[in-house]
N, C-alpha and C positions, 0 to 999 in steps of 0.2 A: 885750485887748492888755494890755501888762504896766503896772503903776502906778508912779507915782515913789514914793520913798522918805517916808512920813508921809503920805498918802492912806489916809483913813478913808470906809468904806461905811455909813451909816443901814439900820438893820430896815426900812425897806418900800422899797430898793432905790435911794436915792437916793443920792448919794454927796457929800461936802465934802473939796473939796482944798486943800490947803495947798503952797502954791508958792514958800515965802519960803524952805525949805531946800532946797539942788542938791545932785545926786548927788557921790559920791564915787569920781572911777573913777582915781585915783592907788594905785600897786601899795605893798602895806605894806613896814616898815622890814625891811629884810637879803631882800626877794625876789630872789633869781636866777634871770634867764628861760634857760633851756638846750633851751631848741625854735628849733632851726636853721628859717632859710629852706624847705629844702628838705623836710621832714618836714611842714611847717604849707600849703608852697602849692606843694608837687613836681608837682602837674598844672598849675597853672597856669605853674611857670615852664620845662615842658615847651614851654610855646608862644611861649616868649621868644625873638623876630627876631636872627639870628644872621648873618655874613657870606655864609654860603652859602645863605641862602636866594635861590630864584627861581633855582638857577644847576644846576638837575638834568639841565638839555640839555646842560651843559656840559664837554667834556673837555679834560684840561691834554697837550700831545706834546709830550713833553722830548727832549733828546739828537738836537733837529734838524741841520743842517750850518748853520754860519754863514759866510753869506755876505754881498754884498757889491751894489750894487743891477744891476748888469750879469749877475750869474747868479741874479736873486730872482725874475723870471717861471720859469723851466726850473723851481725847486724849487717852487712855488707850482703848477705844473702838477703834479708827480709825486704832492705830497702829496695836493691835490685828488684825483686819480683812484683812490690809494688808497682813501682814509678812504672816496668815495662807492661803493665795491667792496661796503663792508657792508649796503650793502642798507636805509641808513638816508637821509633828504634834511637835507643842511647848510643851512642858514638865513643862517649866517656864518662868516667864518677869521678871526682877529686874528692879525697876526703884528709881536711885538714889538719896537720897534729902536733903536738906541742914537742919540747925536746925529751918527754919522757915517752915517747909514741903512744898519747894516750890521744882518741880524739878530742875534736873543741866543741862540738854541741853543735855543729854546719857542716855541708857538703855542696858543692854544684855539681849540677849534671846535666850536659848537654847530649840536646836532641839532635835527629838529620835536620830536621826544619822547624821555622816561626812557627809554624801554627800548631806542630805536633807539643812544645812547649808551654804554651797558651793551653791548650788542652791540659796539659799536665795540671797546672797553674789553676785552673776550675775546677778537676776533678779531687785533688787532694791538700789543698791549701786548707787549713782546721782540718786534715784525720786527724781521726785518734789513732795513736799507736799502741798505749798501751793507758794504764790509769796514771800515768804520771806523764805521758809526755803529748803532746799535739802539734802535731807539722806543721808550721810555719812555709808556705812554700809561696815565691817571688819569682819574679823573670828578672834576669840581671838588670837587663834596662833601666828598671821600674826605677832602679837608686839614684840615676842622675835625676830624674822627673820630682821624685820624691825629696831629695835635699835642696827645692830650688823651693821649696814651699816658704813665703814669707813668715820673718816672727809675728809680724802684729796682723793681726786678725780685723779686715775690715768688712760690714755689711754689704752684701751685694745689693746693689742699684735696683730699687724697683723700676720690671717693663713694661711700657705703656698698655692697655688692655687691648686684644686681640679681640675683635666681635665674630665668636665662631661661628661656620653656615649651618643648623637649621638640617641635622640629618637625619627628622622625624618626621618631614612633610608629607612622606606619601602616607602615613596613617591618618592625617587629616582630611581626609576624601570623604566630604561628606554622606556619599552612598556606597562608603566604602568598597568603593570598584580599586581592584589589580591592577599591577602596573606590571608588564612584562618588555621582554630585551628580544629582538630577533637577530642573528650575526648571519652576516653573508661577505662574502671574497669578492672585493672587486676588482684588484689587481695583487698580479701575486705582491706576499708580503703589507695588502691594505686591506685591511678590512672593517666594514661597514658596521655600524651597531646600533639599533630603531630603538628608541623606547617608545611603547604604548601607554595608554588606559585604556582598559579595555571596559569603554565603556560602553551603554548601548544605545541603539542598536546595532550600531557601527564602532569598533575600538577609534579611538581619536589620538594619533601620532604625537608626542610631546617633546622629540627632540630626535635629531639623526647627528651622530659624529662619524665623520670621513677619515677615516685612516686612525681609527681609534685606540686598536692594539693588534696585533703583529699576528699573533695564532687565533685567542677563542677568548673567552670573557669567566667570571665565577662570580656568583651573588656570596656575599656573607650566611652564615646560615639564618642568622635576623631579618638580613635584607637591607641591612645598616649602609652596604660599602657591595661596590663591585671591584672585582681587579680586573687591573689591562696586563699583557705580558709585551717584554720590547726586549731587543738586545741588551742593555745594561741594567735590565730587575723589571721587577712588577711596578703599579702604579695602583692603590687603592683612592678609588672617587667617591664622592656623596653630598647628600641635598639638592633642593627643587631640582637646579641644574649641573648635575655629579662635575660639581670643581674637584681638581684635586687635591687630598689628603693629606698622604703622605708617597711617600717614594720608599722600594726598598733595594738598595743595588747590589743586585746578587745577578750575574751574568746568566745570558739563558739560560733562564729559567724554566722546567718543562711543568711543572705542577707545583697547586699551591693545595695547602688546607689550615682553615678556619680552628681557633678552637669552641666548642659551643659560647659560647658566651663573648666572643669579637674581642677579645683581649689581645691576644699573639695569632702570631700567622706561621705558619711553616712556611720555607721555598725550599725546592726540589732539586737540585744542581742537575744537568744532563748524566743521566742514567744513574743517576741517586748518588754520583760520586762525591759531594756534598752539602750537605740541610742546615738548613739557617732557619732558629726561631728567634723572630722579633716582637717586641713589645709593637704593638699597630699606634698606640697612641705617641707615642713619643719619635717611635720608629727607632728603637734603638737595638741592636743584638744584643739578645737575652744567651745563647749558646748555640755555637756550631758542632757538628759533626760527622767524620768522613765517614760513609759509606766503604764499604767493602766491591760495590757494585754488583754483587747481585741482591740487595733487598730491592723489595718491590715498593710501588709509590704508597703513603700510606704508610709509612713505617712507624709512627708514634701516631697514638690512640688516645685519647682527651678524658678525662672524668666529665661529668655532668658540669661541674659549678667551676673547672676552670682552676682544679686546686691539685691537680697531679697530671701529670703525663708519664706515660708508658710508652719503652719498648721493647720488640725479644730480643735476647740473644742468647747463646749460646747456652740451652741447660739453665737459662735463667728468664728473669723479667726484672729490668730494672725498671722502678718508678723514682723519678724525679717531682722535688714540689718547685714549683712554681714561683713561690718569693724566695726561691735563691737558687731552682735550678741545680743544686746536686741532687746522687741521691738520697731516697728517703731515708734517714739511721744511719747514711754513709754509707750501707751496703746495699746489695742486689738482692731478687726472692730468688732463690736456689728450686727447679724443679729441674728434675732430670728429666728427660726426654720430651721437653716442653713442645707442641707442635703450632698451638693457635691460643689467641685469648682475645678477649674482650671488655671493655667496659660497660656496665649495666647503664642506661641512659639515665633514669633519675636519681640512684645511688651510688657510695662510691665501694661497689662491690665488681672484682673479678673472675670473670667464669673465663677456664682456662681446663682445655684439655692436654691429657701426655700420651705417649703412646704405650703399646706394650713393649716389656721385655720379658727375659725368658724366666723370671721369677714374679714377674708381677703384672696382672691385670694392667689394661688402658683403659684412663681415670679421667671424669668432669669433675673439677672442684668448684666453687664459690670462696674468694677470700676478699674479706671485708677490710677496707684499707682507711687508717693508718695502722692502725692494732695486728695488720697480716694475721688474723684470726684464720683458721677455715672453717665455713657454715657448714658447711656441704661437701661431703662426697659421694662420687656414684661411681659404682664398679663396674666397666665395661668389658666384654671378651670377646674373643675374635674381630675385633675392628680392623678394618681398611680404613680410614675414612670418617673424621665427624666436621659438618660447621654450625657453628653457632651461631642464633638466630636469637634477638630479645626481642620483645615486643615495646612498643614505643612508648608506653606506659610505665614500663618497668615492672607491670606486675606477674608478668610470665615469661620463662626462658625455656626456649626450645634446642633441644642443639638432637642433630640429624646426623643417624649414625650407620655408614656405612658396614654393613657386617659380612663375612662368607662363611657357609657352611661346608664346614668338614669335617669327615671319618678315617677311621684305620680300617683295615681290614681283617688286621687282627688284634689282640692287646697287646705281642707280643711281636708285632710287625711296627718297625717307624717310620714306613711311608706314612704320607698324608693325603689321601684323594679331595678335591678340593668339589664342591658338589654345587654350587652357584654360591652367586651374592640375595639378599635380604636387607631392608631397611628398617629400622627403629625411628621414631618420635621422640627422645625423651623432654617429659615436659614435667618444669618445674615450678612449683609455687608460690612465685616469691613473698607473697602477702601472708600466707599463712604459716600458723607456729610449726617449728624444725624442717620448712621446705620440703613435704612432702613432692614426690615422682610418680608420675606416670607414662608408660607406656603407649604406644599403638603403634604397630606393627604394620607394613607393608610388605609384599613380596615380589609387587614389580616393582619396576625401574623409577626413580624418581625421578619428576624433568623439573620440577617447581615450588617452592614454598614459601608460603607470605602469611606475615600475621596482619588480621586487621588493628592499625591502628588507635584505633577508639572502639576498647571493645572486647570478645574475649574467645572473637572465632579467629581461626586459622584456614586454609585452604592449600589445597596437594594437587598437582597437576602428575597422574603416573601410568605408567603405561606405555603403548607404542608411542612414538609420535605422531604417527599418521592416524592415529585412531586412539584416541587418549581419554582419560577420565578424568574428572573433576570430582575432588571430594571436599566438603566442607566439615569442620568439627567446629564442635564449643568445648570451652576449658570451663568447667561451674566447679565453685570453693565445693573444698570439702567431697567430690565426686569422680570420677573419672572420664575423661575428655569422651564426648558421646557425636556421633557420626547423625550430622541433621542433613545432608543431600547428597549424593552423588548421580553426577551428572554426566552422561557414561556419552562416549563417540564422540567427541570433542575435538577438533585439530586445532590447538592451540598449546604454546610454548611459554607464555610469558603469562604472570598475575601480576595485577595493578589497583592496589585498593586507594577508594577513596580516603583522603587524608583525616575523613570527619567520619568514616567506617561506614559502612551499612551495603555503599554500592563499587562494585566492584567490574575491570575489564576484563577479559579472558582472551591473550592478543596472539597472534599468530605472526611476529615480525617478518618470515622469511615471505610470506604469500600478503600481508597486510590486511587481513582481515579480523573485525576487532566484534564481540557481543558484551551487551553491557546487561548487567546481572543485578539486580535486586533483591539481597541476600535475606530480608527480612522473610518473602517468601517464595524465593529465587525463582522466582519469573522472569523470563529474559525483556527484557526494554525492548527492545533493537537491537539488531545487526548490521554493521558497515564495511564497506571494504575503504582503503588508501593505498594503493597502489604501492608497494616496495617500501612503506612506512617501514623505518627502523627506531622510532624515537614516539616514549609516551611519557608523558608528563600530564598529573592534577595539577589544577592551579590550589592554591592554601586553602580556599573556602570548602573544595570541591564539590562545584557548582560546574565547572567546564576541564574539559580534558583538551588536549593539543596532540595533535600526531604528524609528525614530521619525518618526510624523508629529506637525506644530507645528501651533500655534493658528492659522497662514494660513486652515488647514483646517475649516467648520464644524461637521465632524462626525469622527466614530472619533480622537479624540484619544485619543494614549498613545504606551506601547513595545513593541516586543515584543525579549525576550532570545533568542538563538539561541544554540546550541552551535557549534565549527568544521567540524561534518559538517553542519552546514543541520537542527538541529533544533530544534525551536520549546520551550523550556524555563519561559518565561512570559509570560503577557499580559498584560498593564496598561493598565488603562483609567484616563486621569486629565482632566480635566476644564481647559481653560487650560493644558495644557501646552505647554510654549517648548521648552526645551532638555535632551538626557541629557548627560552628561561623564562619560566613565571619569578617574581619578586617575593620571594618567602617574608614572611609576617609574623612576628615575636610570638610568643605566648601572650593569652588573654590577659588582662587584673586583675575581671572578677574571681573571686570565689567561688566556688563547685554550686552554694548555695544559692549565689544570685544567677547560677546559669541556668538550675534548676528550674528559677523560679519565671526569668524569662521564657522557658521549654513549654514551661505549664501557661503563660499567659499570650503563647502565642499567636492567636486568635484575633486577640485584641487586635493588634497591630497591621494583622491584613489587609485591611480594607485603607491603612495609608498606604500599605505596597503598593496595593494599584492602582488606588489615585494615582500615586508617583508615574508608575508605568503609563498607565492610560494618557498622562499628561509627555509622558515622553514619547512616548511611540507619536501623538498630534505632530509634538514638535518634529519629529522625523517625520511625517507625512506631510507637513506645512514646506520643509527643508526642499525636499523632494520635488514637490509640485514648484516650488520656486526653480529648484535647477532646472529642470524641465520646462517652463515658459521662458527662463535664458536661453538654452540651447534651441528653442523652436524663436524664441529670436534673433538668436545671431545666423541660423539657418537661412530666414525670410532676407535678412539683409544679403549674405549671401548670392542667395538665388537670382534678386532685383538687381546686383551690381553686373550678374553675368547677363543677363539677359539685355541690359543697358547695352552693356559690351559688345554684346551680339547683335544686336539693331542697330550699331555704330555702324559696324563690320560691311553690314551689307552692300554698301554701292559697289567697295571693291570685292569680295564676292561673284555682282555681277558682273565687272571686267575681267576678270577670272574666265566664267563661262558664257564670253561672248552676248555680254548684255540680255543675260535667258535668268528668271528667277525661279530659280529651282527651288526657292521655299514653297513656293507656291503647288509645284508640282503632284500630283496622286501619281500613284502604282496605279500599272496598266493590269487589269484584271483578268486580263485575256493572256497574257506573259508571263505566268505563275504556273508553276511544279506542285502537284499536291502530293505527299511521302506522308505515308503513314506506319506510324510505330507502334508496336509491343512491347510491354516491357511486363515481366511474373514480377503482381506486386508480392505475393504471395503465395504458398499450396499448402492445405490444412487436407488432411485427410480423418475421417470419422469412420471404426468401424462399430457396424452396424450389427447389434446379435438376434 
């Protein structure tokens, strides 16, 4: 306890107090108080009540029509319908009026939560009500913020230049060797990520990060970033040492999706409850959505150039312009009975299909954006389901149609008898005039379909899973698709094309068996097995394939690296292995003519490549011999050390054995029992004709 002025303490610990003189709290003469209240009580003053407190749920709608009592109910109904469509629950609406009971041109709307109010502002600010009225919508709490703007503008101070980490060093590797990452769980909620360079003859480890993520990782589509998942949100990393580029605070993010050009990142919260679109470069939130909980992952689908993002609603497609993240032309595209849609990978064209109605058949439509012009329609009958498959180059679109055949016993009989299912593949030739459509009909059950990424072939697995057929077709310009090859009685369930085309892996992911096929002449280059492998991934160049057994299986965790011809190059066993991901590469900057020229003159480079390979293998052999010599030297040193110890301990051994040198004793040949053991090595049966 502080004592007053004049307090004295005696040596025995007692105290003698003098309360006659009071302390002086006056400022000295000439004192100047130069400490402001903001410096002294800054945190306290921030909690000072203001006029906007408690109105975070309220928005102000300006520029509404000024109407009298007769037209007021109609205006009220229109505005309420508009602002309820934002998905929020309205608690109260107030329309200020003058002495003559006319509206004053603005209104106050209170939502149930601040998030609902923010969504209404984003959706309806600058909303065109009619030719004369465009609504201006703001949060009521923003008025305090905008009222504090200084009257005199001062230019911002220049910030010091910050050197940005080089995000594209992985593309400057002289031998164009790809990178990959391996994910394994070391302890619960602690995941290790290893980064490797796919050098030959052995991959080289670049970096290992312990506890790098809590669940898994994902590369961006062009390989620039890698994203990690944490309780507070997600983080993206890049550069040669994978430093932190940006973080996005979205708690318990379950899934992320990148836009094709890597400008935007979409984070999906638990069960898709909240979905946020972020600007990757700045880390700012562009727009957020509240899901109804029934929406699947990847609810948003991007155009190839990042200009548009779309999602499917009830009987509508909502297309947003990424420049503002407002609806294209301020309204959705109404499509009655829409079931699914997909963007072209190379053009701003949306393909969608709508289910059958009582008075209308099912239909597949190609819609050009932003003009919203239907450039092609295809009517379909007796449709149970459709799947949309774009070819990677955007030259072709395949719509797999599941149809049921039915018949009536009599024309007057209303009962319908279902005879079974059959399947159609509707092939749209996107680069030809008027987009002609060809059909391929298959009676058997379809197990898998896949386009050749570069080329015009597509493959189908059809029939029974235990003995399926694999058919290869080619779509030619101006012709119907023709069957190139039918491979019968193949036990496979999945198709994995090389990203460069021509080569394909026929995989059975339940048994872990694989067949490597060259589709130029449809020869099976090689077959192989990887017990219980459930993952298959090609590298970006189409030279290597990886098969993996994840942590879902209790044994044989790890991955195999194969050549495109089916030869196993490396087997890696890794406990609690989770994921193997090749690092993607951006598209080449070379023109089509330059690529054709390189392919034409490829034989000129063979000698150069072969010499590099020989040098690399020689270097590897030299390193292997040096490694073996080092190991042999270590073993000889260890053996000599143990021999010297054994010789030093001889005196002690003789003491323990009554001074008998047992080291020189030989075994008694007469005291040996001989036993003959017979083992059946092999039994062969030969039938003689």
